[in-house]
C-alpha positions, 0 to 999 in steps of 0.5 A, a space after each residue: 460599724 456604728 450607725 451614727 458618727 461620733 459626736 461631742 458631748 455638749 457638756 463635757 466635750 468628750 467625743 464618743 458614740 453618744 447617739 447610740 446610748 440612752 443619754 445621747 447626745 450627752 455622754 451620760 446622765 450627769 452631763 444631761 442633768 448639768 445641761 438641764 440645770 443650765 436651762 432651769 437657771 436661765 443660763 441657756 435661752 432661745 434668743 428669738 422666737 421662731 418665725 415662718 421664714 425659719 422653715 422655708 424649704 422644709 414644707 416640700 419634704 416628703 413625710 417619713 422617718 428618714 427625717 429623724 436620722 442624721 446623715 
C-alpha cells in the first residue's frame, strides 16, 4: 500500500504515485523542467503578495513534522 495517494502531474496531467519519486509532484524530470521554464518565462506568476490574513488559523498549530505530510 502506498503512503501517498495518486496525484496528477501538474504538467502532463498523468496520474500516478509521483509523490513517492524524486521528481514529485511531477511524473519525471522533463515535466519538472517544463514547469520551471514556464516560471522563468513569466507564463506563471503569483498574482498577489501574501498577507497576514492568509495565515489566520495556522498560528495555533503545534509544531511537528506531521505538517509536512499530506492527509
